[in-house]
C-alpha positions as CSV (number, residue, x, y, z in Angstrom):
1,M,55.8,-51.0,-4.9
2,P,53.2,-48.4,-6.1
3,R,49.8,-48.2,-4.5
4,V,47.2,-50.5,-6.0
5,L,44.6,-48.7,-8.0
6,I,40.9,-49.6,-7.5
7,T,38.3,-49.5,-10.2
8,E,34.8,-49.5,-8.7
9,T,32.2,-51.7,-10.6
10,V,29.1,-51.0,-8.6
11,L,27.6,-48.8,-11.3
12,R,28.1,-51.4,-14.1
13,D,29.4,-54.9,-13.7
14,G,28.5,-55.2,-10.0
15,Q,24.9,-54.4,-10.6
16,Q,24.9,-56.1,-14.0
17,S,26.0,-59.4,-12.3
18,L,23.5,-59.3,-9.4
19,V,20.5,-57.3,-10.4
20,Q,20.6,-57.7,-14.2
21,G,21.6,-54.1,-14.9
22,R,18.4,-52.7,-13.5
23,L,20.0,-50.0,-11.3
24,K,18.1,-46.8,-12.1
25,L,19.8,-43.5,-12.7
26,Q,17.5,-41.9,-10.1
27,H,19.2,-44.2,-7.5
28,V,22.7,-43.5,-8.8
29,L,22.7,-39.7,-8.9
30,P,22.2,-39.1,-5.1
31,I,25.4,-41.0,-4.3
32,A,27.4,-39.9,-7.3
33,R,29.3,-37.1,-5.4
34,T,30.3,-39.5,-2.6
35,L,31.6,-42.0,-5.2
36,D,33.5,-39.2,-6.9
37,D,35.2,-38.2,-3.6
38,I,36.5,-41.6,-2.7
39,G,39.5,-41.4,-5.0
40,Y,39.0,-44.4,-7.2
41,H,41.2,-44.9,-10.2
42,A,38.0,-45.2,-12.3
43,L,34.3,-45.9,-12.0
44,D,33.2,-48.8,-14.3
45,A,29.9,-47.1,-15.2
46,W,28.8,-47.8,-18.7
47,G,28.6,-50.3,-21.5
48,G,28.3,-54.1,-21.3
49,W,24.8,-55.4,-20.5
50,T,23.8,-52.2,-18.8
51,F,23.4,-50.5,-22.1
52,A,20.9,-53.1,-23.2
53,A,19.1,-52.9,-19.8
54,S,18.7,-49.2,-20.2
55,V,17.1,-49.5,-23.6
56,R,15.0,-52.6,-23.0
57,A,14.0,-52.7,-19.4
58,L,14.5,-49.2,-17.9
59,Q,13.4,-47.2,-21.0
60,E,16.3,-44.8,-20.3
61,D,18.4,-43.3,-23.0
62,P,21.8,-44.9,-22.2
63,W,23.6,-41.9,-23.7
64,Q,21.7,-39.4,-21.6
65,R,22.4,-41.7,-18.6
66,L,26.2,-41.4,-19.4
67,R,25.9,-37.6,-19.7
68,S,24.1,-37.3,-16.4
69,L,26.8,-39.4,-14.7
70,R,29.5,-37.2,-16.2
71,A,27.7,-34.1,-15.0
72,A,27.6,-35.5,-11.4
73,I,31.0,-37.1,-11.4
74,D,33.7,-34.7,-12.5
75,K,36.9,-35.9,-10.8
76,T,36.9,-39.7,-11.2
77,P,37.4,-41.1,-14.8
78,L,34.4,-43.0,-16.1
79,Q,35.1,-46.4,-17.7
80,M,33.1,-48.3,-20.2
81,L,33.4,-52.0,-21.3
82,I,33.1,-53.1,-24.9
83,R,33.5,-56.6,-26.4
84,G,35.7,-55.6,-29.3
85,Q,34.0,-55.3,-32.7
86,T,30.7,-56.4,-31.2
87,L,30.7,-53.3,-28.9
88,I,27.9,-54.1,-26.4
89,G,25.9,-56.5,-28.6
90,Q,26.1,-60.1,-29.9
91,S,27.1,-59.4,-33.5
92,H,30.1,-57.8,-35.1
93,Q,29.5,-54.2,-36.2
94,P,31.0,-52.3,-39.2
95,D,34.1,-50.2,-38.6
96,D,32.3,-46.9,-39.0
97,V,29.8,-47.9,-36.3
98,V,32.6,-49.0,-34.0
99,R,34.5,-45.7,-34.5
100,A,31.3,-43.6,-34.0
101,F,30.3,-45.5,-30.9
102,I,33.7,-44.9,-29.2
103,E,33.9,-41.3,-30.3
104,Q,30.4,-40.5,-29.0
105,A,31.1,-42.3,-25.7
106,V,34.2,-40.3,-25.1
107,A,32.5,-37.1,-26.1
108,D,29.8,-37.8,-23.6
109,G,32.2,-38.5,-20.7
110,I,34.0,-41.8,-21.0
111,R,37.7,-41.5,-20.2
112,V,38.8,-45.2,-19.9
113,V,37.8,-47.8,-22.5
114,R,38.3,-51.4,-21.4
115,M,37.8,-54.0,-24.1
116,F,38.3,-57.6,-24.9
117,D,37.4,-60.0,-27.7
118,P,35.3,-63.0,-26.6
119,L,37.6,-65.3,-28.7
120,N,40.9,-63.5,-28.0
121,D,41.1,-62.8,-31.7
122,L,43.1,-59.7,-31.5
123,R,42.1,-58.6,-35.1
124,N,38.8,-57.7,-33.6
125,L,40.5,-55.2,-31.3
126,E,42.5,-53.3,-33.9
127,V,39.8,-50.8,-34.9
128,P,38.5,-50.3,-31.3
129,I,42.0,-49.6,-30.0
130,E,42.7,-47.2,-32.8
131,A,39.5,-45.4,-32.4
132,A,39.9,-45.1,-28.6
133,R,43.4,-43.8,-28.9
134,K,42.4,-41.2,-31.4
135,T,39.9,-39.8,-28.8
136,G,42.6,-39.6,-26.1
137,A,40.9,-42.1,-23.9
138,R,43.0,-44.5,-21.8
139,V,42.9,-48.0,-23.4
140,I,42.8,-51.2,-21.3
141,A,43.1,-54.0,-23.8
142,A,42.2,-57.3,-22.0
143,L,42.8,-61.0,-22.7
144,V,40.1,-63.4,-21.5
145,Y,41.6,-66.0,-19.1
146,S,40.3,-69.4,-20.1
147,P,43.0,-72.1,-19.7
148,S,43.5,-74.6,-22.4
149,P,46.4,-76.4,-24.2
150,V,46.6,-73.6,-26.7
151,E,46.4,-70.5,-24.4
152,D,49.3,-71.0,-22.1
153,E,51.7,-68.5,-20.5
154,P,53.8,-68.0,-23.7
155,W,50.6,-67.3,-25.7
156,L,49.5,-64.8,-23.1
157,V,52.9,-63.0,-23.2
158,R,52.8,-62.9,-27.1
159,S,49.3,-61.6,-27.1
160,A,50.1,-58.9,-24.5
161,N,53.0,-57.7,-26.6
162,R,50.7,-57.6,-29.6
163,L,48.2,-55.5,-27.7
164,K,51.0,-53.2,-26.7
165,A,52.0,-52.8,-30.3
166,L,48.4,-52.0,-31.2
167,G,48.5,-49.1,-28.8
168,A,47.1,-50.4,-25.4
169,D,48.0,-48.3,-22.4
170,W,47.2,-51.1,-20.0
171,I,47.0,-54.9,-20.3
172,G,43.9,-56.4,-18.7
173,I,43.3,-60.0,-17.6
174,E,39.6,-60.8,-17.9
175,D,38.6,-63.7,-15.6
176,V,34.9,-63.9,-16.6
177,A,34.2,-67.2,-14.7
178,G,36.3,-66.5,-11.6
179,I,38.6,-69.4,-12.3
180,L,42.0,-67.7,-12.1
181,A,43.9,-69.4,-9.3
182,P,46.3,-67.4,-7.1
183,A,49.5,-69.3,-8.1
184,T,48.6,-69.0,-11.8
185,A,47.8,-65.3,-11.4
186,R,51.2,-64.7,-9.8
187,T,53.0,-66.4,-12.7
188,L,50.9,-64.7,-15.5
189,V,51.0,-61.2,-14.1
190,S,54.8,-61.4,-13.5
191,A,55.3,-62.6,-17.0
192,V,53.2,-59.9,-18.6
193,V,54.6,-57.1,-16.5
194,N,58.2,-58.1,-17.3
195,A,57.4,-58.6,-21.0
196,T,55.4,-55.4,-21.7
197,R,56.4,-53.0,-18.9
198,L,52.8,-51.8,-19.0
199,P,50.4,-51.6,-16.0
200,V,48.3,-54.8,-15.6
201,S,44.7,-54.8,-14.4
202,I,42.9,-57.8,-13.1
203,H,39.1,-58.2,-13.4
204,S,37.6,-61.3,-11.8
205,H,34.3,-62.6,-10.5
206,S,33.7,-64.3,-7.1
207,T,31.9,-67.3,-8.7
208,T,34.3,-69.9,-7.2
209,G,35.4,-67.8,-4.2
210,L,39.0,-67.6,-5.4
211,S,39.1,-63.9,-6.5
212,P,40.1,-62.2,-3.2
213,I,43.1,-64.5,-2.8
214,T,43.9,-64.2,-6.5
215,Y,43.8,-60.5,-6.4
216,Y,46.3,-60.5,-3.5
217,A,48.6,-62.9,-5.4
218,A,48.4,-60.7,-8.5
219,I,49.2,-57.6,-6.6
220,E,52.2,-59.2,-5.0
221,A,53.3,-60.1,-8.6
222,G,53.1,-56.6,-9.8
223,A,49.5,-55.9,-10.9
224,T,48.7,-52.2,-10.8
225,G,44.9,-52.3,-10.6
226,V,42.0,-54.6,-9.6
227,D,38.3,-54.3,-10.0
228,T,36.0,-54.4,-7.0
229,A,32.4,-53.7,-6.1
230,L,30.9,-52.1,-3.0
231,S,29.7,-54.9,-0.7
232,A,26.0,-54.4,-1.3
233,L,26.6,-55.5,-4.9
234,A,29.6,-57.7,-4.4
235,W,30.5,-61.4,-4.2
236,G,28.9,-64.3,-6.1
237,A,28.7,-63.5,-9.7
238,S,30.0,-60.0,-9.0
239,Q,33.5,-58.9,-7.9
240,P,35.1,-59.1,-4.5
241,A,33.9,-56.4,-2.1
242,T,35.8,-53.1,-2.3
243,E,35.8,-52.8,1.5
244,T,37.5,-56.2,1.9
245,I,40.2,-55.5,-0.6
246,V,40.9,-52.0,0.6
247,A,41.0,-53.1,4.3
248,S,43.3,-56.1,3.5
249,L,45.9,-53.9,1.8
250,H,45.7,-51.1,4.5
251,D,49.0,-50.1,6.0
252,G,50.9,-52.4,3.8
253,P,53.2,-51.7,0.8
254,N,50.2,-51.8,-1.5
255,D,47.9,-49.6,0.5
256,T,45.3,-48.2,-1.8
257,G,45.1,-44.9,0.0
258,L,41.3,-44.9,-0.2
259,D,39.2,-43.6,2.7
260,L,37.3,-46.6,4.2
261,S,34.8,-44.3,5.9
262,L,33.7,-42.8,2.6
263,I,33.6,-46.2,1.1
264,S,31.4,-47.4,4.0
265,Q,29.1,-44.4,3.5
266,A,28.6,-45.3,-0.1
267,S,28.1,-48.9,0.6
268,R,25.4,-48.2,3.2
269,Y,23.5,-46.1,0.7
270,F,23.3,-49.1,-1.7
271,D,22.3,-51.3,1.2
272,E,19.4,-48.9,1.8
273,I,18.1,-49.2,-1.7
274,H,18.9,-52.9,-2.0
275,D,15.3,-54.0,-1.5
276,E,14.1,-52.0,-4.5
277,Y,15.8,-54.6,-6.7
278,L,14.8,-57.9,-5.0
279,E,12.7,-59.1,-8.0
280,F,15.8,-59.0,-10.2
281,Q,18.0,-61.1,-7.9
282,D,18.6,-64.7,-8.8
283,P,19.9,-66.8,-5.9
284,I,22.2,-68.6,-8.3
285,A,24.1,-65.3,-8.8
286,F,25.0,-65.1,-5.1
287,R,26.4,-68.7,-4.8
288,N,30.0,-69.9,-4.9
289,D,30.5,-72.9,-7.2
290,V,33.9,-74.5,-7.4
291,F,32.8,-76.9,-10.1
292,V,33.0,-74.0,-12.5
293,L,36.7,-74.8,-12.5
294,E,36.0,-78.0,-14.4
295,H,33.8,-76.8,-17.3
296,Q,34.5,-73.0,-17.1
297,L,30.8,-72.3,-17.6
298,P,29.5,-69.4,-15.5
299,A,26.9,-70.6,-13.0
300,P,23.9,-68.8,-14.6
301,V,24.5,-70.5,-18.0
302,L,24.9,-73.9,-16.3
303,A,21.7,-73.4,-14.4
304,V,19.8,-72.9,-17.6
305,M,21.2,-76.1,-19.0
306,I,20.2,-78.0,-15.8
307,R,16.7,-76.6,-16.0
308,N,16.4,-77.8,-19.6
309,L,17.4,-81.3,-18.5
310,R,14.6,-81.2,-15.9
311,E,12.0,-79.9,-18.3
312,R,12.9,-82.8,-20.7
313,K,12.9,-85.3,-17.8
314,A,16.5,-86.1,-18.5
315,T,18.3,-85.2,-15.3
316,D,19.9,-88.7,-15.4
317,R,22.0,-87.3,-18.3
318,Y,23.7,-84.6,-16.1
319,D,27.1,-86.4,-16.1
320,R,26.9,-86.7,-19.8
321,L,26.2,-83.0,-20.1
322,M,29.2,-82.2,-18.0
323,H,31.3,-84.4,-20.3
324,E,29.8,-82.8,-23.4
325,L,30.6,-79.3,-22.2
326,V,34.3,-80.2,-22.0
327,Q,34.4,-82.1,-25.2
328,V,32.4,-79.6,-27.3
329,R,34.8,-76.8,-26.2
330,Q,37.7,-78.9,-27.2
331,E,36.1,-79.6,-30.6
332,M,35.4,-75.9,-31.1
333,G,39.1,-75.1,-30.8
334,Y,39.2,-74.2,-27.0
335,P,37.4,-70.9,-27.2
336,P,37.3,-68.7,-24.0
337,M,34.0,-69.3,-22.3
338,A,32.9,-65.7,-22.5
339,A,29.6,-64.4,-23.7
340,P,28.2,-65.1,-26.3
341,I,30.5,-68.1,-27.0
342,N,29.8,-69.8,-23.7
343,R,26.1,-70.0,-24.6
344,I,26.8,-71.3,-28.1
345,A,29.0,-74.1,-26.6
346,A,26.5,-74.9,-23.9
347,N,23.5,-75.1,-26.2
348,Q,25.4,-77.5,-28.5
349,A,26.5,-79.6,-25.5
350,L,22.9,-79.8,-24.4
351,A,21.7,-80.8,-27.9
352,N,24.4,-83.5,-28.0
353,T,23.3,-84.8,-24.6
354,L,19.6,-85.0,-25.6
355,S,20.1,-86.5,-29.1
356,E,20.7,-90.0,-30.2
357,K,23.8,-88.9,-32.1
358,R,26.2,-86.1,-31.4
359,Y,25.8,-83.0,-33.6
360,Q,22.5,-84.5,-34.9
361,H,21.0,-81.0,-34.3
362,I,23.1,-77.9,-34.8
363,E,21.8,-74.4,-34.2
364,Q,22.6,-71.4,-36.5
365,P,24.9,-69.6,-34.0
366,F,27.1,-72.7,-33.8
367,R,27.3,-72.8,-37.6
368,D,28.2,-69.1,-37.6
369,Y,30.9,-69.8,-35.1
370,V,32.4,-72.6,-37.2
371,K,32.0,-70.3,-40.3
372,G,34.3,-67.8,-38.6
373,L,31.7,-65.0,-38.2
374,Y,32.8,-64.4,-34.6
375,G,36.5,-64.6,-35.4
376,S,39.2,-67.2,-35.3
377,P,39.2,-69.5,-32.2
378,P,42.5,-70.1,-30.4
379,G,42.9,-73.7,-31.7
380,P,41.7,-75.7,-34.8
381,I,38.1,-76.8,-35.0
382,D,37.6,-80.5,-35.2
383,P,37.4,-81.4,-38.9
384,E,34.4,-83.7,-38.5
385,V,32.5,-81.0,-36.6
386,R,33.4,-78.5,-39.2
387,K,32.0,-80.8,-41.9
388,R,28.8,-81.4,-40.0
389,A,28.3,-77.7,-39.4
390,L,29.2,-76.3,-42.8
391,G,28.9,-79.2,-45.3
392,S,30.9,-78.3,-48.4
393,S,31.1,-74.6,-47.7
394,E,34.3,-73.0,-46.5
395,A,34.9,-71.0,-43.3
396,I,36.1,-67.4,-43.7
397,T,39.6,-66.5,-42.7
398,M,39.3,-62.7,-42.8
399,R,38.4,-60.4,-40.0
400,P,34.6,-60.8,-39.7
401,A,34.0,-57.0,-39.9
402,D,35.7,-56.9,-43.3
403,L,32.5,-58.5,-44.7
404,L,30.3,-55.7,-43.5
405,Q,29.3,-52.6,-45.3
406,P,29.3,-49.2,-43.5
407,G,26.3,-49.0,-41.2
408,L,25.5,-45.5,-40.2
409,D,23.9,-44.1,-43.4
410,R,22.0,-47.3,-43.9
411,A,20.6,-47.1,-40.4
412,R,19.5,-43.5,-40.9
413,R,17.6,-44.5,-44.0
414,E,15.9,-47.3,-42.2
415,M,15.0,-45.0,-39.3
416,R,13.3,-42.5,-41.6
417,K,11.2,-45.3,-43.1
418,Q,10.0,-46.1,-39.7
419,G,9.0,-42.6,-38.9
420,L,12.1,-41.9,-36.7
421,T,14.0,-38.8,-37.5
422,P,17.5,-39.1,-36.0
423,T,18.9,-35.8,-34.7
424,S,22.2,-37.1,-33.3
425,V,24.7,-39.9,-33.9
426,D,23.9,-41.5,-30.5
427,Q,20.3,-42.1,-31.6
428,V,21.5,-43.8,-34.8
429,L,23.9,-46.0,-32.7
430,T,21.1,-47.0,-30.4
431,Y,19.0,-48.0,-33.3
432,I,21.8,-50.0,-34.9
433,L,22.4,-52.0,-31.7
434,F,18.8,-52.5,-30.7
435,P,16.6,-51.8,-33.7
436,E,13.5,-53.5,-32.2
437,D,13.7,-51.6,-28.9
438,A,15.0,-48.2,-29.8
439,A,11.7,-46.5,-30.7
440,G,10.6,-46.5,-27.1
441,I,13.4,-44.1,-26.1
442,L,13.9,-42.3,-29.5
443,R,10.4,-41.0,-29.9
444,P,10.0,-37.8,-27.8
445,S,6.6,-38.8,-26.6
446,T,7.9,-41.9,-25.0
447,R,11.3,-40.9,-23.8
448,R,11.8,-40.4,-20.1
449,E,14.6,-38.0,-19.2
450,P,16.5,-38.7,-16.0
451,A,16.1,-36.6,-12.9
452,P,18.8,-34.1,-12.1
453,A,21.5,-35.0,-9.6
454,S,20.8,-34.2,-5.9
455,P,23.1,-34.3,-2.8
456,P,23.4,-37.8,-1.4
457,P,21.4,-38.6,1.7
458,T,23.3,-39.2,4.9
459,P,23.1,-43.0,5.4
460,S,21.6,-44.1,8.7
461,A,23.3,-46.6,11.0
462,E,20.5,-49.1,10.1
463,P,19.4,-49.6,6.5
464,A,16.1,-48.0,5.8
465,A,13.6,-48.4,3.0
466,A,14.2,-46.1,0.1
467,Q,11.8,-43.2,0.0
468,K,9.3,-42.9,-2.8
469,P,9.7,-39.8,-5.0
470,T,7.3,-37.0,-4.3
471,P,4.5,-37.0,-6.8
472,T,5.1,-34.5,-9.6
473,E,3.0,-31.4,-8.9
474,L,0.8,-30.0,-11.7
475,P,0.0,-26.4,-12.5
476,A,-3.4,-25.0,-11.4
477,V,-6.2,-25.7,-13.9
478,T,-8.1,-22.6,-14.9
479,S,-10.8,-24.3,-17.0
480,A,-14.3,-24.3,-15.6
481,A,-14.6,-28.0,-16.5
482,P,-15.1,-30.4,-13.6
483,V,-11.8,-31.9,-12.4
484,R,-10.8,-35.0,-10.5
485,E,-7.2,-35.6,-9.4
486,F,-5.5,-39.0,-9.1
487,T,-2.1,-40.2,-8.2
488,V,-0.8,-42.9,-10.4
489,E,2.4,-44.8,-10.3
490,V,4.5,-45.5,-13.5
491,D,7.6,-47.6,-13.2
492,G,7.6,-47.0,-9.5
493,E,7.3,-43.2,-9.7
494,P,4.1,-41.4,-8.6
495,Y,2.5,-38.7,-10.8
496,K,-0.5,-36.5,-10.1
497,V,-3.0,-36.6,-12.9
498,R,-6.0,-34.4,-13.4
499,I,-8.9,-35.6,-15.6
500,L,-11.2,-32.9,-17.0
501,G,-14.6,-33.1,-18.6
502,D,-18.1,-34.3,-18.2
503,G,-18.8,-37.5,-16.5
504,V,-16.3,-37.2,-13.7
505,T,-18.2,-35.2,-11.1
506,S,-20.9,-37.7,-10.3
507,S,-21.1,-38.4,-6.6
508,A,-22.5,-41.9,-7.3
509,A,-20.0,-44.6,-7.0
510,T,-18.9,-46.0,-10.3
511,P,-19.2,-49.8,-10.4
512,A,-15.8,-51.4,-10.4
513,A,-14.9,-53.3,-13.5
514,T,-14.3,-56.9,-13.1
515,P,-10.6,-57.3,-12.7
516,V,-8.8,-59.3,-15.3
517,P,-6.4,-61.8,-13.5
518,S,-2.8,-61.1,-14.1
519,A,-0.5,-63.7,-15.5
520,T,0.9,-64.4,-12.1
521,Q,-2.6,-65.0,-10.8
522,R,-3.6,-67.5,-13.4
523,A,-3.7,-71.0,-12.3
524,G,-0.8,-73.2,-13.3
525,G,-1.8,-76.7,-14.0
526,N,-0.2,-79.4,-16.1
527,G,-0.7,-77.5,-19.3
528,A,0.7,-74.1,-18.1
529,I,4.0,-73.1,-19.4
530,Q,5.6,-70.8,-16.8
531,A,8.6,-68.5,-16.8
532,P,11.4,-70.2,-14.7
533,M,12.9,-66.8,-13.9
534,Q,12.4,-63.1,-14.2
535,G,13.2,-61.9,-17.7
536,M,12.2,-60.2,-21.0
537,V,10.2,-62.1,-23.6
538,V,12.3,-61.9,-26.8
539,K,10.2,-64.1,-29.1
540,V,6.9,-66.0,-28.9
541,K,7.3,-68.8,-31.4
542,V,3.7,-70.2,-31.3
543,A,0.2,-68.9,-31.5
544,A,-3.1,-70.1,-30.1
545,G,-4.2,-73.1,-32.1
546,D,-0.7,-74.3,-33.0
547,R,0.2,-77.9,-32.4
548,V,3.3,-78.5,-30.3
549,R,5.3,-81.5,-29.2
550,L,6.9,-82.2,-25.9
551,G,10.2,-80.3,-25.9
552,D,9.4,-77.8,-28.6
553,V,10.7,-74.3,-28.0
554,V,7.7,-72.0,-27.5
555,V,9.2,-68.8,-26.0
556,I,12.6,-67.3,-25.9
557,L,13.3,-65.5,-22.6
558,E,16.2,-63.2,-22.0
559,A,17.7,-63.1,-18.5
560,M,21.1,-62.9,-17.0
561,K,22.6,-61.7,-20.3
562,M,21.4,-64.9,-22.0
563,Q,18.6,-66.0,-24.2
564,N,16.9,-69.0,-22.8
565,D,14.7,-71.5,-24.7
566,I,11.4,-72.1,-22.9
567,V,10.0,-75.5,-24.0
568,A,6.7,-77.2,-24.0
569,T,6.4,-79.5,-21.0
570,V,3.5,-81.3,-22.6
571,G,2.4,-82.0,-26.2
572,G,-0.9,-80.7,-27.5
573,T,-2.6,-77.6,-28.9
574,V,-1.8,-74.1,-27.7
575,R,-4.9,-72.8,-26.0
576,E,-4.0,-69.3,-24.8
577,V,-0.8,-67.2,-25.2
578,F,-0.3,-64.6,-22.5
579,A,3.3,-63.7,-23.2
580,K,4.0,-60.6,-25.2
581,E,7.2,-59.9,-27.0
582,G,9.2,-57.2,-25.2
583,A,7.3,-57.7,-21.9
584,I,9.0,-58.3,-18.6
585,V,7.7,-61.4,-16.8
586,A,8.1,-62.6,-13.3
587,P,9.2,-66.0,-12.0
588,N,6.4,-68.6,-12.4
589,E,4.4,-66.3,-14.5
590,V,2.2,-68.3,-16.9
591,L,3.3,-67.6,-20.5
592,M,0.8,-69.9,-22.2
593,T,-1.4,-72.9,-21.8
594,I,-1.4,-76.1,-23.8
595,G,-4.1,-78.7,-23.7
């Protein structure tokens, strides 16, 4: 058997799964050369949720991040993940946008494009595969594993053959919930390898704890590659640890040939900076939960549903919610439980659980799903559900992107109206994908360029706290004006600032201003609506003076790749609103008060 090829996910899916994609470029570049020397098949380094995190949370230009990675890593191919026609977002994009995105990514350093469609609607992979092949990138076209009566082994083989016909170089099996069992993996991998004669790659998560055993079974059945993460960012919602998989295959017929000492050196580095990201770590992401096997819902999504039951004082309906999750998925035509479909299904199951009648309340994303705007589900949608969602209107049967007009030129016009002058295609693409957040990195006055790469530090035997960057030195000031110098910290980085002018040389102490209490310092109380987790405020739906009822949605908070409804836990009048759209809030931070 050939040696097993390892794709390292620590730079994207590993850190995306455990620290919400917050890994800063300044912490990646020092270890980049070591990662490059290990000999991985590829480094999963870009795309997915990390693109959004760069724009929204890190205020980094994701394209510049990619170019910096490529400059620091010149031997190991860089891989990106896209979700078919949606690329790295939630909505389908026009064909010209999809082609431009892939072309730009490859031009900036991507060599492997891994892709899947959340519904396994292969029409949504036609243009992405064509575009990636045209650039010369290797294409791993994946199928989401989500067992159902309609997606069985024959279906998987037919779909794999279809992907081969479309031009895939590899076939991937995407186990987004970590539910692929070893025996099933052995059967499916063997069938796909025999049918397509293409290399097969397995991507799984450790949510249920099955993935290491599943990997071993898949490898024995003929899988060529598996995805792993360095142990500092492995297990739980992430992938199995690279060290574990490499060591378990050592000296056997499927030995990876990778140097464990170099892998350990890289892993110790990430251990040393681990504490820098404690605020972004959700304990749920580190747990194993075998009950995911029943409803196929990733643990973070389920946790949000349970929190909603608690806030509505309806925890006695937990069993009903579990039943609804299974039934709603069946009525939706057994879609794979991948983002964003899993959240659409979960929200409808929750609404059914809390309502007197099932489908009494239907949100717009569910209607869009039934309409066909995400694509065609694997099985038929229940006729009664279709009628409730669409009324007398008809669902579309065409590929969703066929409804869309070209997007690049339209976006350029919109940008100019907002005072943004695009100078490159990547800026236009960032605006298209995140129009409300793009200005922060597109305006030269606000864009932060990444630091240049530097040699990796030699990891110590014991993990040490990451060193703070040295404050940026300023040139000497020749003005005769009085000067005072301060060191300020912005996003964790110290900068020296000189303030010139009158009024700064007085030796008398300046009375300190009365500090304004932060949101985390405000008293809670019965009327305080608090953030249940760290996340970004996407929408504030009420203002001071508004009347709200118990259970009304007052804030939408984005965390763990999901948008979460924050509801009023009491009825009354909104007194103060502290939450700001676009702001990052901490767990238990008071968003508003109601009295």
